[in-house]
Wavefront OBJ file of the C-alpha trace (Angstrom):
o trace
v -17.220 -35.956 4.426
v -16.646 -32.780 2.803
v -17.462 -29.466 4.814
v -17.842 -26.074 3.518
v -14.346 -25.145 5.022
v -12.900 -27.988 3.272
v -14.414 -27.146 0.246
v -13.309 -23.320 0.560
v -9.670 -24.610 1.262
v -9.623 -26.856 -1.593
v -10.870 -24.213 -3.878
v -8.086 -21.572 -2.719
v -5.298 -24.169 -3.122
v -5.735 -24.439 -7.043
v -5.968 -20.675 -7.087
v -2.796 -20.376 -5.360
v -1.206 -22.816 -7.603
v -2.447 -21.174 -10.722
v -1.189 -17.687 -9.373
v 2.247 -19.108 -8.766
v 2.149 -20.727 -12.127
v 1.208 -17.236 -13.670
v 3.977 -15.356 -11.590
v 6.838 -17.935 -12.739
v 5.672 -17.616 -16.289
v 5.428 -13.787 -16.313
v 8.909 -13.567 -14.976
v 10.224 -16.128 -17.462
v 8.482 -14.253 -20.375
v 9.811 -10.807 -19.010
v 13.246 -11.867 -18.574
v 13.206 -12.740 -22.490
v 11.172 -9.898 -23.615
v 13.319 -7.195 -21.659
v 16.584 -8.932 -22.159
v 16.087 -8.477 -25.728
v 14.205 -5.405 -26.127
v 15.440 -3.271 -22.961
v 13.610 -0.098 -22.360
v 11.469 -0.529 -25.689
v 9.971 -3.524 -24.408
v 6.649 -3.166 -22.711
v 4.524 -5.060 -19.848
v 1.784 -5.382 -22.753
v 4.439 -7.726 -24.718
v 5.016 -9.713 -21.503
v 1.214 -10.266 -20.996
v 0.620 -11.135 -24.479
v 3.624 -13.698 -24.752
v 2.844 -15.168 -21.291
v -0.831 -15.625 -22.459
v -2.125 -13.508 -19.439
v -4.095 -10.437 -19.096
v -2.104 -7.161 -18.392
v -4.255 -6.956 -15.159
v -2.789 -10.278 -14.012
v 0.753 -9.110 -14.644
v -0.089 -5.901 -12.519
v -1.629 -8.100 -9.828
v 1.634 -9.716 -9.342
v 3.811 -6.784 -9.961
v 2.177 -3.483 -9.292
v 4.496 -1.476 -11.439
v 6.775 -2.006 -14.282
v 9.651 -1.387 -12.098
v 8.571 -3.805 -9.619
v 8.558 -6.561 -12.620
v 11.785 -5.608 -13.769
v 13.335 -5.609 -10.474
v 12.067 -9.010 -9.750
v 13.210 -10.273 -13.282
v 16.695 -9.027 -12.223
v 16.846 -10.426 -8.960
v 15.628 -13.816 -10.275
v 18.576 -13.652 -12.895
v 21.062 -12.813 -10.180
v 20.116 -15.446 -7.896
v 20.214 -18.087 -10.604
v 23.751 -17.061 -11.342
v 24.661 -16.949 -7.650
v 23.269 -20.652 -7.500
v 25.336 -21.609 -10.476
v 28.528 -20.112 -8.930
v 27.912 -21.846 -5.740
v 27.512 -25.377 -7.438
v 31.135 -24.690 -8.614
v 32.450 -24.199 -5.088
v 33.552 -27.757 -4.674
v 34.872 -28.282 -8.281
v 37.787 -30.460 -8.802
v 39.633 -27.745 -10.673
v 39.079 -24.376 -8.906
v 41.089 -22.608 -11.427
v 38.743 -23.817 -14.243
v 35.622 -23.219 -12.448
v 36.555 -19.856 -11.974
v 37.684 -18.707 -15.277
v 34.562 -20.956 -16.801
v 32.172 -18.883 -14.650
v 33.781 -15.523 -15.602
v 33.463 -16.382 -19.268
v 29.815 -17.630 -18.645
v 29.088 -14.153 -16.974
v 30.554 -12.109 -19.775
v 28.575 -14.237 -22.261
v 25.174 -13.835 -20.392
v 25.665 -9.998 -19.839
v 23.878 -8.520 -22.751
v 20.472 -9.491 -21.460
v 21.189 -8.437 -17.902
v 22.446 -5.251 -19.172
v 19.186 -4.534 -21.163
v 17.109 -5.471 -18.256
v 19.136 -2.936 -16.036
v 18.450 -0.187 -18.493
v 15.034 -0.769 -18.706
v 14.710 -0.892 -14.857
v 16.529 2.668 -14.803
v 14.010 4.008 -17.418
v 11.316 2.589 -15.370
v 12.494 4.462 -12.358
v 13.142 1.411 -10.132
v 15.708 1.738 -7.112
v 16.901 -1.887 -7.777
v 16.557 -2.693 -3.965
v 15.861 -6.420 -4.431
v 18.116 -6.822 -7.313
v 20.939 -5.012 -5.657
v 20.778 -7.478 -2.792
v 20.673 -10.229 -5.227
v 23.680 -8.760 -7.144
v 25.553 -8.555 -4.006
v 24.999 -12.149 -3.162
v 26.347 -13.078 -6.760
v 29.540 -10.857 -6.201
v 30.131 -12.721 -2.889
v 29.872 -16.197 -4.862
v 32.326 -15.056 -7.219
v 34.569 -13.964 -4.522
v 34.434 -17.671 -3.262
v 35.363 -18.986 -6.618
v 38.183 -16.379 -6.889
v 39.807 -17.532 -3.671
v 39.519 -21.145 -4.337
v 41.241 -20.434 -7.576
v 43.979 -18.439 -5.718
v 44.560 -21.354 -3.232
v 44.844 -23.525 -5.962
v 47.666 -21.670 -7.797
v 45.423 -20.689 -10.910
v 45.098 -16.926 -10.381
v 47.686 -14.551 -9.068
v 47.617 -14.099 -5.340
v 47.988 -10.165 -5.537
v 44.710 -9.369 -6.956
v 41.590 -9.023 -4.849
v 37.520 -9.042 -5.586
v 37.181 -5.385 -6.425
v 39.640 -5.368 -9.142
v 38.561 -8.694 -10.540
v 34.991 -7.599 -10.448
v 35.808 -4.452 -12.256
v 37.450 -6.542 -15.040
v 34.248 -8.684 -15.169
v 31.985 -5.723 -15.364
v 34.364 -3.807 -17.907
v 34.578 -6.868 -20.285
v 30.876 -7.592 -19.862
v 29.992 -4.158 -20.700
v 32.477 -4.093 -23.742
v 31.236 -7.374 -25.112
v 27.378 -6.242 -24.908
v 27.735 -2.744 -26.122
v 30.181 -3.444 -28.821
v 28.196 -6.390 -29.790
v 31.610 -8.571 -30.006
v 31.588 -11.522 -32.261
v 32.036 -14.612 -30.115
v 35.702 -15.176 -31.483
v 36.627 -11.654 -30.624
v 35.116 -11.893 -26.952
v 37.221 -15.071 -26.639
v 40.320 -13.400 -27.700
v 39.740 -10.565 -25.323
v 39.107 -13.067 -22.438
v 42.281 -14.731 -23.145
v 44.268 -11.656 -22.780
v 42.209 -10.757 -19.237
v 42.859 -14.221 -18.184
v 46.729 -14.263 -19.000
v 46.785 -11.061 -16.644
v 45.063 -12.656 -13.903
v 47.042 -15.862 -14.034
v 50.319 -16.026 -11.759
v 53.577 -14.807 -13.442
v 54.938 -17.426 -15.581
v 51.850 -19.038 -16.484
v 49.714 -18.287 -19.556
v 46.938 -19.675 -21.627
v 43.803 -19.926 -19.512
v 41.606 -18.493 -22.256
l 1 2 3 4 5 6 7 8 9 10 11 12 13 14 15 16 17 18 19 20 21 22 23 24 25 26 27 28 29 30 31 32 33 34 35 36 37 38 39 40 41 42 43 44 45 46 47 48 49 50 51 52 53 54 55 56 57 58 59 60 61 62 63 64 65 66 67 68 69 70 71 72 73 74 75 76 77 78 79 80 81 82 83 84 85 86 87 88 89 90 91 92 93 94 95 96 97 98 99 100 101 102 103 104 105 106 107 108 109 110 111 112 113 114 115 116 117 118 119 120 121 122 123 124 125 126 127 128 129 130 131 132 133 134 135 136 137 138 139 140 141 142 143 144 145 146 147 148 149 150 151 152 153 154 155 156 157 158 159 160 161 162 163 164 165 166 167 168 169 170 171 172 173 174 175 176 177 178 179 180 181 182 183 184 185 186 187 188 189 190 191 192 193 194 195 196 197 198 199 200 201
């Protein structure tokens, strides 16, 4: 027999499910909107394309900065999970270099979202923590590649990550064509390869 309490609980569950669905859709759309538009994009654009009211956006994310921090954190979490799935790859060298290439190709959207976050006045707290998790995952791939003899042993994560950031920004900000970006990475990967080996690009 249905009781008022059961009816109330049953009513709340669909609402909670709808709220989760709305939140996920807002994040997905916001990543696309701000990834393309950067600081010039707006929460109104997100609401319209997510097919929700602007009040719904701000119910989940009280400020534009909060929305952007959540978008950036989600992006870093997704990339970290991708890196972690490569931890047991049969070819650690290929896993490291392929993921490096993927991060560079993926950088334009991340940089645009980051610029929008800075303009919105966000402190990047959650996103910074998620970024640190991605950095650690890249470090694991690097160590595996070094143990496999695919990356020179005299480099550490700080300089490798500096190369990753530099090539990502160069590719995104100079709007490099894919073939130019690939040639750039061939040079970088040759520099990371152990002495006497080449052609990782």
